[in-house]
ROZA-19346 format. One record per residue: residue number from 0; z, y, x of N, C-alpha, C in turn; residue in one letter. Coordinates in Angstrom, 3 decimals, m for minus. Layout:
REM ROZA-19346
n|n.Z|n.Y|n.X|ca.Z|ca.Y|ca.X|c.Z|c.Y|c.X|res
NUM|Z|Y|X|Z|Y|X|Z|Y|X|A
...
This chain:
REM ROZA-19346
n|n.Z|n.Y|n.X|ca.Z|ca.Y|ca.X|c.Z|c.Y|c.X|res
0|161.142|m58.540|m73.021|159.890|m58.123|m73.436|159.584|m56.582|m73.239|M
1|158.700|m55.920|m72.517|158.556|m54.744|m72.531|158.176|m53.990|m74.003|S
2|158.553|m52.974|m73.867|158.341|m51.861|m75.139|157.080|m51.472|m75.179|E
3|156.577|m51.050|m76.335|155.379|m50.663|m76.722|155.519|m49.697|m77.908|S
4|154.760|m48.394|m77.565|154.797|m47.452|m78.502|153.328|m47.043|m78.906|I
5|152.911|m47.251|m80.053|151.454|m46.960|m80.488|150.447|m47.453|m79.700|A
6|150.915|m48.878|m79.181|149.902|m49.604|m78.441|150.014|m49.124|m77.128|G
7|151.139|m48.297|m76.504|150.912|m48.177|m75.100|152.228|m48.653|m74.417|V
8|152.133|m49.660|m73.569|153.298|m50.377|m72.774|154.091|m49.244|m72.207|P
9|155.449|m49.436|m72.549|156.392|m48.425|m71.590|156.545|m49.120|m70.253|V
10|156.223|m48.613|m69.088|156.828|m49.200|m67.701|158.115|m49.916|m68.057|P
11|157.955|m51.184|m67.356|159.388|m52.050|m67.413|159.838|m52.170|m65.937|D
12|159.389|m51.602|m65.082|159.941|m51.788|m63.946|161.308|m51.433|m63.564|S
13|161.850|m52.032|m62.623|163.123|m51.283|m61.871|163.082|m49.846|m61.937|A
14|162.570|m49.304|m61.447|162.322|m47.878|m61.045|162.012|m47.165|m62.338|L
15|160.954|m47.599|m63.228|160.844|m46.859|m64.526|162.156|m46.981|m65.524|A
16|163.309|m48.249|m65.397|164.013|m48.271|m66.110|165.426|m47.287|m65.379|R
17|165.129|m47.353|m64.181|166.351|m46.122|m63.575|165.693|m44.911|m64.150|E
18|164.396|m44.481|m64.006|164.092|m43.397|m64.620|164.634|m43.126|m66.155|A
19|164.642|m43.948|m66.790|164.774|m43.745|m68.285|166.486|m43.432|m68.412|T
20|167.283|m44.261|m67.727|168.475|m44.057|m67.866|169.056|m42.793|m67.040|E
21|168.573|m42.327|m66.082|168.867|m41.119|m65.536|168.443|m39.683|m66.498|L
22|167.574|m39.979|m67.178|166.851|m38.779|m68.014|167.990|m39.077|m69.530|V
23|168.289|m40.088|m69.890|168.945|m40.337|m70.711|170.316|m39.973|m70.780|R
24|171.096|m40.137|m69.532|172.174|m39.459|m69.154|172.206|m37.693|m69.265|E
25|171.466|m37.408|m68.240|171.218|m35.983|m68.034|170.913|m34.914|m68.807|A
26|169.966|m35.598|m69.756|169.245|m34.577|m70.782|169.698|m35.016|m72.434|A
27|169.503|m33.770|m73.029|169.881|m33.987|m74.626|169.042|m35.266|m75.288|S
28|169.403|m35.598|m76.237|168.443|m36.529|m77.157|166.962|m35.858|m77.399|P
29|167.329|m34.566|m77.660|165.947|m33.750|m78.023|165.070|m33.918|m76.630|L
30|165.395|m33.705|m75.326|164.705|m33.741|m74.091|163.987|m35.022|m74.039|L
31|165.234|m35.894|m74.232|164.725|m37.297|m73.753|163.600|m37.966|m74.848|F
32|163.647|m37.604|m76.381|162.853|m38.158|m77.222|161.468|m37.167|m76.736|D
33|161.409|m36.234|m76.432|160.154|m35.215|m76.046|159.660|m35.865|m74.842|H
34|160.266|m36.095|m73.773|159.895|m36.571|m72.462|159.091|m38.039|m72.769|S
35|159.805|m38.945|m73.583|159.197|m40.123|m74.043|157.773|m39.929|m74.675|R
36|157.987|m38.958|m75.806|156.364|m38.863|m76.500|155.579|m38.215|m75.574|R
37|155.777|m37.486|m74.571|154.997|m36.734|m73.426|154.114|m37.976|m72.640|V
38|155.280|m38.904|m72.295|154.311|m39.954|m71.590|153.224|m40.513|m72.565|F
39|153.815|m41.012|m73.893|152.715|m41.767|m74.628|151.538|m40.860|m74.882|V
40|151.831|m39.751|m75.195|150.646|m38.736|m75.520|149.426|m38.859|m74.516|W
41|150.199|m38.418|m73.336|149.426|m38.625|m71.901|148.538|m39.764|m71.867|G
42|149.165|m40.931|m72.108|148.497|m42.273|m71.838|147.628|m42.578|m73.104|A
43|147.708|m42.136|m74.385|146.786|m42.102|m75.256|145.535|m41.243|m75.043|L
44|145.951|m40.026|m74.471|144.573|m38.982|m74.139|143.936|m39.690|m73.269|R
45|144.616|m40.237|m72.180|144.143|m40.829|m70.994|143.080|m42.123|m71.141|G
46|143.582|m42.698|m72.122|142.863|m43.969|m72.776|141.667|m43.560|m73.352|R
47|141.973|m42.674|m74.059|140.906|m42.170|m74.960|139.563|m41.641|m74.021|A
48|139.875|m41.151|m73.067|138.832|m40.517|m71.910|138.613|m41.243|m70.953|E
49|139.112|m42.520|m71.265|138.585|m43.513|m70.105|138.930|m42.954|m68.547|G
50|140.217|m42.411|m68.493|140.686|m42.124|m67.129|141.431|m43.199|m66.773|V
51|141.375|m43.533|m65.555|142.451|m44.467|m64.999|143.701|m43.742|m64.510|Q
52|144.919|m44.181|m64.483|146.104|m43.604|m64.320|147.187|m44.898|m63.762|F
53|147.898|m44.279|m63.079|149.030|m45.173|m62.870|150.187|m44.818|m63.741|D
54|150.450|m46.022|m64.654|151.446|m45.785|m65.950|152.922|m45.337|m65.121|P
55|153.111|m45.777|m63.892|154.521|m45.901|m63.726|154.621|m44.390|m63.134|E
56|153.804|m43.838|m62.434|153.879|m42.288|m61.961|153.800|m41.195|m63.142|L
57|152.939|m41.581|m63.980|152.886|m40.890|m65.358|154.011|m40.937|m66.050|L
58|155.100|m42.085|m66.145|155.945|m42.345|m66.696|157.077|m41.343|m65.977|Y
59|157.295|m41.183|m65.050|158.160|m40.659|m64.036|157.939|m39.012|m64.379|V
60|156.747|m38.772|m64.135|156.316|m37.425|m64.546|156.786|m36.865|m65.581|G
61|156.321|m37.452|m66.740|156.787|m37.051|m68.125|158.262|m37.121|m68.246|A
62|158.775|m37.932|m67.729|160.123|m38.242|m68.048|161.181|m37.090|m67.120|M
63|160.570|m36.858|m66.164|161.328|m35.761|m65.306|160.615|m34.208|m65.654|F
64|159.987|m34.083|m66.160|159.289|m32.839|m66.240|160.101|m31.759|m66.759|H
65|161.352|m32.163|m67.735|161.905|m30.916|m68.185|163.431|m31.042|m67.853|D
66|163.689|m32.009|m66.897|164.949|m32.064|m65.904|165.888|m30.697|m65.657|L
67|164.673|m29.662|m65.035|165.067|m28.466|m64.690|165.727|m27.498|m65.934|G
68|165.706|m28.098|m67.097|166.432|m27.430|m68.250|168.040|m28.070|m68.368|L
69|168.197|m28.915|m67.713|169.596|m29.814|m67.958|170.630|m29.081|m66.916|T
70|171.717|m29.052|m67.685|172.856|m28.674|m67.016|172.957|m29.193|m65.565|E
71|172.722|m30.421|m65.705|172.965|m31.359|m64.542|171.922|m30.711|m63.071|L
72|170.872|m30.530|m63.617|169.868|m30.199|m62.305|168.961|m28.933|m62.573|F
73|169.365|m28.085|m63.328|169.159|m26.533|m63.431|169.644|m25.965|m62.132|R
74|168.831|m24.940|m61.626|169.275|m24.024|m60.522|168.978|m22.669|m61.223|R
75|169.208|m21.593|m60.445|168.857|m20.268|m60.820|168.055|m19.401|m59.764|T
76|167.621|m20.058|m59.048|167.069|m19.457|m57.621|165.579|m19.901|m57.693|D
77|165.059|m20.778|m58.745|163.427|m21.097|m58.640|163.320|m21.445|m60.169|Q
78|161.825|m21.614|m60.192|161.321|m22.041|m61.622|161.941|m23.229|m62.102|R
79|162.178|m23.447|m63.412|162.574|m24.775|m63.629|161.893|m26.074|m63.679|F
80|160.501|m25.565|m63.747|159.556|m26.830|m62.976|160.029|m27.236|m61.903|E
81|160.163|m26.415|m60.821|160.553|m27.128|m59.430|161.803|m27.698|m59.580|I
82|162.816|m27.499|m60.309|163.826|m28.312|m60.276|163.410|m29.862|m60.765|D
83|162.628|m29.767|m61.584|162.343|m31.174|m62.328|161.608|m31.721|m61.017|G
84|160.642|m31.245|m60.505|159.667|m31.863|m59.550|160.499|m31.974|m58.339|A
85|161.321|m31.210|m57.875|162.059|m31.743|m56.637|162.959|m33.068|m56.906|D
86|163.510|m32.984|m57.949|164.523|m34.180|m58.385|163.396|m35.559|m58.474|E
87|162.303|m35.443|m59.014|161.312|m36.334|m59.207|160.914|m36.861|m57.826|A
88|160.853|m36.058|m56.948|160.345|m36.537|m55.673|161.357|m37.146|m54.747|R
89|162.567|m36.611|m54.978|163.735|m37.193|m54.408|163.823|m38.558|m55.065|R
90|163.885|m38.735|m56.159|163.779|m40.053|m56.799|162.984|m41.111|m56.525|F
91|161.699|m40.762|m56.187|160.727|m41.312|m55.894|160.874|m42.093|m54.753|L
92|161.296|m40.999|m53.567|161.672|m41.391|m52.489|162.220|m42.331|m52.032|Q
93|163.441|m42.006|m52.900|164.762|m43.238|m52.558|164.061|m44.556|m53.066|A
94|163.088|m44.570|m53.844|162.714|m46.042|m54.568|161.655|m46.470|m53.707|H
95|161.431|m45.585|m52.657|160.182|m46.220|m51.675|158.777|m45.686|m52.070|G
96|158.568|m44.802|m52.861|157.414|m44.034|m53.233|157.574|m42.964|m52.566|V
97|156.346|m42.586|m51.697|156.405|m41.282|m51.132|155.029|m40.888|m50.677|S
98|154.805|m39.962|m49.863|153.901|m39.575|m49.391|152.545|m38.872|m50.877|G
99|151.419|m39.280|m50.972|150.796|m38.618|m51.883|151.144|m38.985|m53.221|E
100|151.629|m40.116|m53.519|151.930|m40.256|m54.803|153.295|m39.553|m55.364|E
101|153.966|m39.527|m54.326|155.371|m38.647|m54.571|155.006|m37.137|m55.213|A
102|153.925|m36.690|m54.212|153.584|m35.134|m54.161|152.672|m35.073|m55.315|D
103|151.986|m36.327|m56.073|151.085|m36.027|m57.134|152.139|m35.859|m58.240|R
104|153.138|m36.532|m58.209|154.256|m36.624|m59.526|154.772|m35.121|m59.328|V
105|155.212|m34.735|m58.216|155.747|m33.324|m57.961|155.160|m32.199|m58.603|W
106|153.619|m32.465|m58.084|152.542|m31.354|m58.632|152.500|m31.420|m60.240|T
107|152.394|m32.629|m60.525|152.325|m32.749|m62.369|153.592|m32.060|m62.986|A
108|154.759|m32.091|m62.580|155.845|m31.479|m63.044|155.802|m29.852|m62.670|I
109|155.321|m29.756|m61.509|155.640|m28.132|m61.135|154.622|m27.283|m61.786|A
110|153.368|m27.828|m62.163|152.300|m27.232|m62.814|152.108|m27.396|m64.401|L
111|152.998|m28.167|m64.908|152.867|m28.511|m66.356|152.845|m27.475|m67.358|H
112|153.438|m26.267|m67.060|153.293|m25.211|m67.768|152.203|m23.965|m67.329|T
113|151.496|m24.556|m66.647|150.463|m23.480|m65.938|149.369|m23.773|m66.656|T
114|148.490|m23.385|m67.388|147.477|m23.625|m68.273|146.082|m23.749|m67.606|P
115|145.382|m25.088|m67.931|143.854|m25.145|m67.397|144.125|m25.889|m65.935|E
116|144.685|m25.382|m64.792|144.550|m25.696|m63.594|144.828|m27.347|m63.615|I
117|146.006|m28.000|m64.123|146.508|m29.167|m63.916|145.162|m30.173|m64.441|P
118|144.430|m29.826|m65.692|143.324|m30.463|m65.970|142.139|m31.005|m65.211|L
119|142.128|m30.107|m64.064|141.316|m30.464|m62.881|141.696|m31.036|m61.847|H
120|142.888|m31.682|m61.741|143.460|m32.184|m60.547|143.566|m33.674|m61.185|M
121|144.439|m34.445|m60.312|144.633|m35.995|m60.368|144.769|m36.476|m61.883|A
122|144.567|m37.685|m62.078|144.897|m38.182|m63.607|146.135|m38.124|m64.013|P
123|147.182|m38.410|m63.178|148.623|m38.135|m63.743|148.898|m36.859|m64.011|E
124|148.370|m35.784|m63.267|148.867|m34.533|m63.133|148.261|m33.943|m64.624|I
125|147.004|m34.226|m64.747|146.245|m33.664|m65.687|147.028|m34.424|m67.238|A
126|147.325|m35.790|m67.189|148.052|m36.139|m68.555|149.563|m36.031|m68.642|L
127|149.973|m35.364|m67.667|151.414|m35.144|m68.149|151.308|m33.402|m68.582|V
128|150.265|m32.733|m68.223|150.103|m31.704|m69.062|149.227|m31.854|m70.443|T
129|148.653|m32.777|m70.528|148.147|m33.064|m71.664|148.901|m33.640|m72.642|R
130|150.055|m34.262|m72.391|151.091|m34.527|m73.250|151.933|m33.406|m73.620|G
131|152.438|m32.681|m72.557|153.302|m31.737|m72.906|152.653|m30.522|m74.027|V
132|151.024|m30.256|m73.809|150.564|m29.653|m74.777|150.610|m30.048|m76.045|E
133|150.376|m31.341|m76.233|150.115|m31.966|m77.373|151.513|m31.754|m77.929|L
134|152.603|m31.964|m77.328|153.917|m32.343|m78.146|154.500|m30.926|m78.497|D
135|154.260|m29.895|m77.827|154.765|m28.661|m77.896|153.962|m27.696|m78.383|V
136|152.542|m27.851|m78.280|151.946|m26.725|m78.728|150.701|m27.182|m79.749|L
137|150.535|m28.489|m79.765|149.635|m29.445|m80.814|148.179|m29.262|m80.165|G
138|148.100|m28.938|m79.076|146.714|m29.037|m78.396|146.253|m30.630|m78.295|I
139|145.265|m30.914|m78.847|144.944|m32.332|m78.935|145.319|m33.112|m80.235|G
140|146.034|m32.391|m80.969|146.787|m33.175|m82.284|145.693|m34.202|m82.827|Y
141|144.410|m33.907|m83.156|143.532|m34.452|m83.782|142.809|m35.531|m82.870|H
142|143.256|m35.169|m81.198|142.632|m36.395|m80.615|143.354|m37.638|m80.685|A
143|144.497|m37.710|m81.260|145.074|m38.887|m81.516|145.031|m39.399|m83.029|V
144|145.204|m40.788|m83.562|144.966|m40.741|m84.788|146.058|m40.644|m85.613|S
145|146.077|m40.464|m87.014|147.417|m40.279|m87.836|148.170|m41.408|m87.700|D
146|147.575|m42.634|m87.448|148.546|m43.937|m87.122|149.186|m43.822|m85.855|E
147|148.738|m43.394|m84.771|149.389|m43.095|m83.357|150.525|m42.246|m83.689|Q
148|150.030|m40.927|m84.129|150.984|m39.903|m84.454|152.470|m40.659|m85.140|R
149|152.071|m41.272|m85.885|153.259|m42.037|m86.883|154.089|m42.503|m86.014|A
150|153.331|m43.541|m85.424|154.003|m44.494|m84.418|154.973|m43.930|m83.294|A
151|154.514|m42.994|m82.475|155.033|m41.958|m81.853|156.479|m41.597|m82.299|V
152|155.949|m40.680|m83.383|157.290|m39.957|m83.938|158.264|m40.935|m84.514|V
153|158.095|m42.076|m85.107|158.997|m43.088|m85.519|159.797|m43.541|m84.465|E
154|159.183|m43.772|m83.077|159.582|m44.111|m82.180|160.767|m43.234|m81.432|A
155|160.358|m41.982|m81.570|161.126|m40.841|m80.816|160.818|m39.779|m81.945|H
156|161.802|m39.458|m82.878|161.661|m38.381|m83.798|161.746|m37.237|m83.445|P
157|161.206|m36.322|m84.267|161.315|m34.679|m83.521|161.588|m33.840|m84.750|R
158|163.126|m33.933|m85.390|163.560|m33.309|m86.448|163.649|m31.754|m85.921|P
159|163.107|m30.925|m86.683|163.232|m29.346|m86.394|162.610|m29.171|m84.956|D
160|161.755|m29.886|m84.477|161.527|m29.759|m82.906|161.146|m28.408|m82.433|F
161|160.409|m27.622|m83.216|159.594|m26.496|m82.963|160.721|m25.313|m82.363|K
162|161.914|m25.188|m83.273|162.818|m24.465|m83.169|164.049|m24.745|m82.023|N
163|164.225|m26.155|m82.013|164.990|m26.881|m81.074|164.460|m26.753|m79.720|R
164|163.435|m27.028|m79.475|162.848|m26.801|m77.913|162.853|m25.511|m77.619|I
165|162.546|m24.415|m78.396|162.559|m23.016|m77.839|163.762|m22.654|m77.649|L
166|165.023|m23.217|m78.455|166.543|m23.164|m77.844|166.477|m23.740|m76.604|A
167|166.086|m24.909|m76.519|166.350|m25.625|m75.151|165.734|m24.559|m73.994|A
168|164.442|m24.253|m74.186|164.026|m23.252|m73.191|164.500|m22.284|m72.781|F
169|165.232|m21.656|m73.882|166.028|m20.329|m73.805|167.288|m20.600|m72.700|T
170|168.011|m21.607|m73.225|169.041|m22.041|m72.361|169.057|m22.274|m71.173|D
171|167.863|m22.926|m70.864|167.458|m23.525|m69.845|167.187|m22.212|m68.617|G
172|166.490|m21.100|m69.316|165.903|m20.062|m68.228|166.411|m18.566|m68.429|I
173|167.561|m18.633|m69.294|167.868|m17.542|m69.555|169.042|m16.763|m68.382|K
174|169.412|m17.585|m67.692|170.212|m17.250|m66.362|169.386|m17.109|m65.233|D
175|167.675|m17.354|m65.178|166.997|m16.736|m63.937|165.807|m15.936|m64.680|R
176|165.625|m15.104|m65.130|164.862|m14.389|m65.825|163.544|m14.133|m65.107|P
177|163.887|m13.685|m63.805|163.006|m13.320|m62.657|162.005|m14.403|m62.266|D
178|162.401|m15.830|m62.606|161.461|m16.808|m62.350|160.596|m17.372|m63.668|T
179|160.480|m16.250|m64.475|159.391|m16.288|m65.531|158.205|m15.707|m65.186|T
180|158.324|m14.752|m64.226|157.208|m13.714|m64.016|155.784|m14.592|m63.640|F
181|154.894|m14.061|m64.278|153.872|m14.819|m63.988|153.702|m16.098|m64.841|G
182|154.672|m16.441|m65.613|154.185|m17.618|m66.403|154.727|m17.475|m67.843|N
183|154.229|m18.636|m68.910|154.366|m18.411|m70.202|155.791|m18.361|m70.636|I
184|156.747|m18.997|m69.898|158.236|m18.805|m70.469|158.846|m17.446|m70.441|K
185|157.845|m16.242|m69.854|158.338|m15.001|m70.095|158.245|m14.943|m71.740|A
186|157.429|m15.206|m72.423|157.354|m15.060|m73.926|158.589|m15.571|m74.603|D
187|159.019|m16.858|m74.215|160.258|m17.267|m74.623|161.616|m16.240|m74.471|V
188|161.860|m15.804|m73.230|162.905|m14.545|m73.128|162.750|m13.497|m73.917|L
189|161.431|m13.173|m73.926|160.957|m11.713|m74.868|161.471|m12.044|m76.302|A
190|161.182|m13.364|m76.697|161.700|m13.360|m78.076|163.190|m13.602|m78.445|H
191|163.896|m14.309|m77.408|165.239|m14.927|m77.935|166.317|m14.333|m76.877|Y
192|165.759|m13.420|m76.074|167.050|m12.805|m74.964|167.125|m11.076|m75.208|V
193|168.055|m10.587|m76.017|167.871|m9.286|m76.127|168.060|m8.545|m74.684|P
194|167.111|m7.328|m74.819|167.209|m6.599|m73.514|166.349|m7.219|m72.426|G
195|165.603|m8.303|m72.464|164.865|m8.742|m71.411|163.549|m7.900|m71.170|F
196|163.321|m7.889|m70.042|162.038|m6.878|m69.739|160.993|m7.737|m68.911|V
197|160.114|m7.544|m69.461|159.039|m8.572|m68.374|158.756|m7.557|m67.033|R
198|158.801|m8.278|m66.014|158.315|m7.648|m64.590|156.778|m7.408|m64.804|R
199|156.229|m6.430|m64.295|155.065|m6.129|m64.771|154.128|m6.125|m63.258|D
200|153.054|m6.872|m63.334|152.147|m7.352|m62.115|151.515|m5.975|m61.543|F
201|151.065|m5.246|m62.472|150.296|m3.972|m62.108|151.714|m2.834|m61.361|V
202|152.788|m3.091|m61.831|153.841|m2.047|m61.270|154.286|m2.688|m59.692|E
203|154.164|m4.043|m59.362|154.400|m4.604|m58.211|153.266|m4.147|m57.396|F
204|152.040|m4.187|m57.936|150.964|m3.794|m56.783|151.274|m2.089|m56.450|V
205|151.459|m1.322|m57.559|151.636|0.021|m57.048|152.715|0.468|m56.255|L
206|153.693|m0.305|m56.519|155.106|m0.123|m56.056|155.259|m0.906|m54.467|D
207|154.399|m1.588|m54.042|154.551|m1.918|m52.653|154.912|m1.346|m51.686|S
208|155.348|m1.743|m50.517|155.437|m1.076|m49.405|154.345|m0.355|m48.916|P
209|153.064|m0.814|m48.943|151.792|m0.419|m48.617|151.723|1.344|m48.885|W
210|151.446|2.270|m47.611|151.625|3.422|m47.735|150.524|4.278|m48.874|P
211|149.501|3.403|m48.774|148.144|4.175|m49.198|148.338|4.251|m51.066|E
């Protein structure tokens, strides 16, 4: 019998089960529980807004969205979001999901820390961002009921989540500070990494090789 959280059925296909196990093995319990909540929050927001979405694609997008913070999948030469997006596309292609569907999941993960733009894109892209924003920032907190929130947190608790997720962000990106240029994760390093200096867009323009 498939699992249901706050009335949201968790996909139970072979692909979804393998995605669950991959993330369970690669990620900390913190990131695993966070990713599962992101799926449920996204599904609840989509349902409330009458949005039609593919639960399996949303599930993979939610489960893989922070894989780039893990030791197994992190790189140092690109944004952590792209690490997770690349792995999700490889995973989907290995399971016979390719083309636009795999690209949709890639985009959902790659843009999940980019404010506003994902919300104007395909449902799975928008709903991964909705789920992340609700779980990390509390955006849309009152768009789900007290009972729904309680059920989700009972299934996937969030003890000291605010401090622990910030620590996970810091650990996952501190070795690639340049990849935070132009995105919100620069705020994390500014708070938690001594000596971090933000790269400045204005200086980039003024210091470009153009002679004028």
